[in-house]
C-alpha positions, 0 to 999 in steps of 0.5 A: 717425623720421619716414618717409613716403616709402621712401628705399632705392630712391634708393640702387637707383637711384643705382647703376643710374645710375652711370657705372661698374660697382657691386657691389651690397651694397644689395639685400635679394632672394636671388641664387640662385633658388627651388627647382624646387617653385616652378616645378612649382606655377607650370606647374601653375597655367598648365595648370589649369581656369578655376576655379583663376582665381577669387578665392582665399579671403581667408585664403589657399588651404587647401593653403597655410595647412595646410602653414604650420601644420604647419611652425609647430605651429598651428591653420590657422585662426589662419594668414592668407595675405598679400602678403608680410611686408609687408602682414602687418606693415601689417595687424597693425600696423593692428589694433593702433593701431586699437584699443590705443593710438597708437604703436608701440615698435621698436628702433633701428636697425630696419627703417624700414617700421615707423616708416613704416607707423605714420606712414601710419597717423597714429600714430608710433614710439618707437624705443629704442637697441639695446645695445652688442652690436646687440640690443634690452634689455627693460628699455630697452622696459620703461622707453620703453612706455606706455598709449600703446603698441599693439605692440611690434614686433621683428625677430629676426634684426634687419634691419640688425644681424643679432642674434637674441633669446633665448627669455628675452627675447622672453618679457620683450618679450611680457609687457611688451606684455601689461602695456600691453594692447599686441600683441607683433608679431614679424617672423621672416623670416629664421628659416631664416637662423640660423646657431647653434641653433634659430630662437626664435619668438614662438609659443613665448612665454609671452604672446600675440603676432602673428608675421609671415613671408614666403617672399621669402627662405625660397624666393628668391621676393620677386616672388611676394609671398607671406607670412603671419602667425600671430595669437591666435584672438581677434585673427585675425578683426579682422586677417583684415577688414583684410587683406580690405578691404585686399587682398581675397586674395593671388595664387593662382599665388604661393600654389599655388607656394609649397605645392608648395615647402614639399611638395617642397623637402628641408632640405639646399636650405635649409641650402646657401643658409644655408652660402652666405651664411654663407660670404660672411659670413666673407669680407666680415668678414675683409675688415673686420677687415683695414681695422679696421672695427667691426661686429656678428657677425651671428647670422643674416640677410642682412646686415653692419652695419658703421662704416667708418673715415672713411666716414660712414652718410648717403645722401650718403655712400652715393652717394659710395661707389658713385660713387668706391668701385663699392659700394652699401650701404644708410645706417645713417640710414635705420634710426634714429639710434643707428647713423647713422654705420654701414652695412648691407651685404647679402651677397646677391651673388656679388661679395662678394670684389670689395666687399672689395677695393673698400672696401679701396681706397675706405677707404684713400683717404678716410682719407688 
C-alpha cells in the first residue's frame, strides 16, 4: 500500500464543493463539543501571568502527565504528551523503524496514515487482511512477521471496521512482536467508545507495548492537538528525543485545558456521548439492513464499514455518491486492498436519518 500523500481531504473537498446539500458521513471529528472543563482551562490560560507562556516541558506538563498516568495505572515517567495521537504514532514508529527493522505489520483495512508514515520514513508496510469478522488474526500476523519487522501496529477498536481485539489476541500480538524484537504499537483513541464490556488495552499485555491515544475523540477537541503515548521505561527516552527534535513540545493552552477537563468531567458526560454514537449506529444499520447491505456491526468507535449493493469503494464511487446521492463517506480503497469495495460511514453527524433516506434512494437508482 503506497500512501505518501494523505487522501482523505479529497473527499472533504468534494463534499464542500458539491452543487447540492451533502450529509457529511466522512468526518472523524465529534459534533457535540467539549465538556465545560476544556473551556475553563482555556479561560484560565488567557488570564495567566507571562510565565505560563514559556516553552512547556518536552514530555508534557506534569499536571497532565500525572492525570494520564492515574487513569492508565502507570508511572508518570512513562507518559509522553504529544501533538495528538498522530505525533504519538509517528515518534513510536520512527523509533522502531530506526532501530529494529524496515517494515511495519498492520491490518488490512487499516487507518492509512500508518502505511503513510512508514513510506515517509523510507520503509514499508506489510498489511495483513482481516478475517471474515473484520478482526486481525494473530496467526496471520505470525505468518507475515519476520526479522524485518520493526513494529506490529494495531488499532482497537479498529478504524474502519469498528472491531475490537480481545485480551488474549493482544497478548498473542505482543508476544509475536517480542519474538522478532519488534514493538507492539497499539492505537487506542476510541477507548471511551467501546459498546460492550471493558476496553482491552495493550498496557495489560504480558509483553511490552507502546500505547498511543488522543483527547481529540474522547473530549471532542481535535483542534487542540493533545495526545499522548505510554511507553516501556527502556524506550521512553529514545521516543522523547525524537519528539523533542520533531515538535519540541505540545501546546500549553491545549494541555492546560485537557488537564482541567480530566479533573472535572463526570463519567456521565462520556457515557452520554457513547450512547449518542450507539443510537446513531442503530439507526444507520437498520437502514443498511433494509437495502440489503453487508456490514460489520461495530464493537466500538465512530464508524460503520459497509458494502452497499451496486456501489463501489473507490474514490470515484464516493465522488459520484456525493454528487448524485448527497452523502459523503470514505472509500474502502483508502484503507487497503482487502475491502476495497466497501465504504466507511462516520456517525459524527446529527443527520443520520437523512443519510439513510438518501442512501436508500441512491442504491435503488444504481441498482436499476
